C-alpha positions in Angstrom: -21.4 10.6 -30.7 -22.9 7.4 -29.2 -19.4 6.0 -28.6 -18.3 9.2 -26.9 -21.2 9.2 -24.6 -20.8 5.6 -23.8 -17.1 6.1 -23.0 -17.9 9.1 -20.8 -20.5 7.0 -18.9 -18.1 4.1 -18.5 -15.3 6.4 -17.2 -17.7 8.1 -14.8 -18.9 4.8 -13.5 -15.4 3.5 -13.0 -14.3 6.6 -11.1 -17.3 6.5 -8.8 -16.5 2.8 -7.9 -12.9 3.6 -7.1 -13.5 5.3 -3.7 -15.8 2.4 -2.6 -13.2 -0.2 -3.5 -10.5 1.8 -1.6 -12.8 2.0 1.4 -13.4 -1.7 1.3 -9.6 -2.4 1.1 -9.0 0.0 4.0 -11.6 -1.9 6.1 -9.9 -5.2 5.1 -6.5 -3.8 6.2 -7.9 -2.7 9.5 -9.5 -6.1 10.1 -6.3 -8.0 9.6 -3.1 -8.0 11.7 -1.4 -5.7 9.2 -2.1 -2.6 11.2 -0.1 -3.8 14.1 3.1 -3.3 12.1 2.2 -1.0 9.3 0.5 2.4 8.9 -0.3 4.2 5.7 2.0 7.2 6.3 4.5 6.2 9.1 7.0 3.5 9.6 6.1 1.4 12.7 7.7 -2.1 12.8 7.4 -2.4 9.0 7.5 0.3 6.4 4.8 2.8 5.8 2.5 1.5 3.1 3.1 4.6 1.0 6.8 3.7 1.0 5.9 0.2 -0.2 3.8 1.7 -3.0 6.6 4.1 -4.0 9.2 1.3 -4.0 7.0 -0.9 -6.2 5.6 1.8 -8.5 5.9 0.6 -12.1 7.4 -2.7 -11.2 6.0 -5.5 -13.4 4.2 -8.1 -11.3 4.2 -6.0 -8.2 0.6 -6.9 -7.3 1.4 -10.6 -7.4 4.7 -10.2 -5.5 3.1 -8.1 -2.7 0.1 -10.4 -2.5 2.5 -13.3 -2.0 4.5 -11.3 0.7 1.2 -10.5 2.5 -0.1 -14.1 2.5 3.2 -16.0 3.0 5.4 -13.5 4.8 8.9 -12.4 3.7 12.2 -11.3 5.1 15.0 -9.0 4.1 13.1 -6.6 1.8 13.0 -3.8 4.4 15.7 -4.8 6.8 16.2 -7.8 9.2 12.7 -7.8 10.7 10.7 -10.6 9.1 7.1 -10.1 8.1 5.1 -13.1 9.2 2.5 -14.8 7.0 -1.0 -13.4 7.4 -4.4 -15.1 7.7 -5.7 -13.9 4.4 -7.1 -15.6 1.3 -5.5 -15.2 -2.1 -8.3 -12.8 -3.1 -7.8 -10.7 0.1 -4.0 -10.6 -0.4 -4.5 -9.3 -4.0 -7.1 -6.8 -2.8 -4.7 -5.5 -0.2 -1.7 -5.5 -2.6 -3.7 -3.6 -5.3 -4.8 -1.0 -2.7 -1.3 -0.5 -1.3 0.0 0.2 -4.8 -2.6 3.0 -5.2 -1.3 4.9 -2.1 0.6 8.1 -2.7 
């Protein structure tokens, strides 16, 4: 019984933190140049972030790959338009990549 209650408490705590983490990631996204070329739902210059999430769903190492693309830039993944490197730390890039992969 004690283990069940602890498990329920841990699950409840984790679920209550999730929206706060998502809000922090959204604020980080808005504070960086990302929003000039990307939106959550609609293609602008780059793909919609929901499309990026769908393309990378279940792909092993997707967080690290996306974090690298965010930090260092990339070209050819979504057409000929290059994505420039962004002024983010490794931690910020991982936060953004993790958040993008949660979008549906």
